[in-house]
N, C-alpha and C positions, 0 to 999 in steps of 0.2 A: 779310387785307385789311380796311380800315376801311369800314364801311357805315352808311347812314342812309336813312330814308324821309321824303319831303318832297313838298310841292306846289311845283312850279316856277312862277315868276312869268311872266306873259305879257310880251311885248316893251313894251307901252305902260306897264306898271307899272315895268319895269326902266328905261325912259327917264326917268320921273318921279323915281325914286329916285336915278338917276345925276345928274340935274340938281340935286337937293337936296345930294348929296355934293359936287358942284362948289362950291356956296355954302359948305358947311362947310369945304372945303379952304383957304379964305382965312385961317382961324384957325391960328396957328403952334403946333399941338399934334401930338405924335408919336402918330399913329393909323394902324393898318393897316386901310385901307378895303376893303370887299368889292367885287370885280369883278362886272360884270353877270352873268357865268356863275354866280356863287355866290349869286344872289338867289333864295332859296327859303324856304318856311315849313316848318321841320322838324317832323315829326310824331313821329319816334322816332329817336334816335341809338343805333345798335347797337354801335358800336365795332368792335374786332377780331372778324372773322367768318371762320370756316373756310369754304373754298370748297365743301366737301361739304355745307354747310348752305344754300347759295344757293337751290337748287331748293325746299327745304322752306319757306324764307321766302317765295319767290314764290307757292307754293301757299296759304300762310296769307293773303298779301295778296289773291290772287284771291278767296278765300272771304270775306274781310273786306269787300271792295268790292261784293260781289254785291247787297246790299240797302241800300246807303248812300244813293244818290240824288245828283243834281247839286245844287250850291249856289253861292251868290255870296259872294265875299270882298270886304269893304270895307277897303282899306288906308288907315289913318287914325291920326294921332297919333304922337308921338315920346316917347322916354324912355330910361332907361339902367338897367343893373344894376351894383351893387345900388342899388335905388331909395332916394330920400331923402338920399343922401349925395353930396357934391360930389367924390367920388373914384371915378368909374365905371370899370368894366372893359370893359363892352359898351355900345355905343350902338345903339338899335333904332328901328324903325318898327312900329307896332302894327296889329292887324286885329281885326275884330269877332269876338266869341266866340259865333258862332251855334250852335244846337243840333246841326246836322248835323256841323259841324267838330269840336265837342267830343266827340260820340258816336263819330265816326270815329277820333279820336286815342285815345280810351279803348278801343275795340275792338282797335286795333292793339296797344296795351300789353298787354291781356289775352290776346289770341290768340298773341302772340309769347312770352308767359310759358311757354306749353306747349313751346316750343323752348329753354327755359332762359335766355331773355334777361330780366334783372332788370327789374322795373317801376320806373319813375322814382318816387322818394319825394316830390319836390316837385310841387305842383299845376301843371298845364299852363297856361302863359301864352303864347298864340300871338303871335309877333313875328318880324320879319325883321331879322337882324343887319346893320347898316350898317358898323360898324367896331369894332375891338378897340383899346382904349387901351393904349399902351405906357408912357406917362409922363404924369402928371397936371399937369405944369408948363404954365401958361398955359391951363388948361381952363375957367376961369370964363366967359369970353365965349362960348365954344362951347356951354356948357351953357345960357347965357341964350338962345342961338339955338334950342336944343331946346325950352326952355320957351315961347318965342314961337310955336313951331310945334306945340305939344302937341295942337292940334285940326286940324292941316292934313290935308286929304284928298289922297291920292296916287292915287286911282282905285279902280275896282272891276273884278273879273274873275270870270268864271264858271269854276267848278272842275268838270272832268269826268274827272280822272284823278289818281292819285298816282304818284310815281316812286321807284324803288328805286335808290339811287346808291352808287357806290364813291367814296370820298374818297382821293385820292392826294396825300400831303403832299410839297411841293417848296419849295425855298428862296424862290421868288417868291410862294408862297402855295398853298393847296389847289387841286387840279384835280379836277373832278367828272366821272365817267364814268357814264352811265346803264346800269344793269344790266337794268332792265325797267320797263315802264309798266303800270298796272293801272287800267282804266276803271271809273268809278263807274256803277252801274246802279240 
C-alpha cells in the first residue's frame, strides 16, 4: 500500500482553496485539480509500505509527536514547481515555515530512517498542491493569476495532530484513507 504522513487541512481552509481553484478553472489549461479531500500538507511520503510495517510506523509517529507542541499554520502565497520557469508541473499554495513545523518534519524524516525509509534529499518546502499540470498549452494567463496572488492569505489553522494516510490510486484520482491520527503534545 502507498502511504504518507500529513497535516489535514481544516474545512475553512479547504473552502478558501476550493474557491481559488474555481477562479483558476476559468483558464483553458489541462490541469488535474486536487479535490477537497486531498488538501493536506505532506510531511513525509513513504511510498509503497508493507502492511507489517504499519504498527511500527504508528509507534514512531506517537513517539515523534510526544514533545512537539501545538502550532499555527498560515496558509499564504502561491507558486509552482519547478520555480522560475513558465512550464510548471505542480501548482501550489504555501504556508509559513515556522520552527515547530520544520522541526516536526525533520524529526519524522530522522525517526523513520530507523525503519529504513530513505530521507528526502531535497530541502523541505511546505506547500499544499492545488493541481498537477498535464499540458502547458495556454498556461501563461493562469501563471499570471498565480503571480497576482503570490501574497494572498487563505487563512490560518491550529495544528493539533498529524495523520498517517493510505493513498489509493483510482482513475478519477487518488483516494485517501486515514490509517491513524497522532496528537501533538
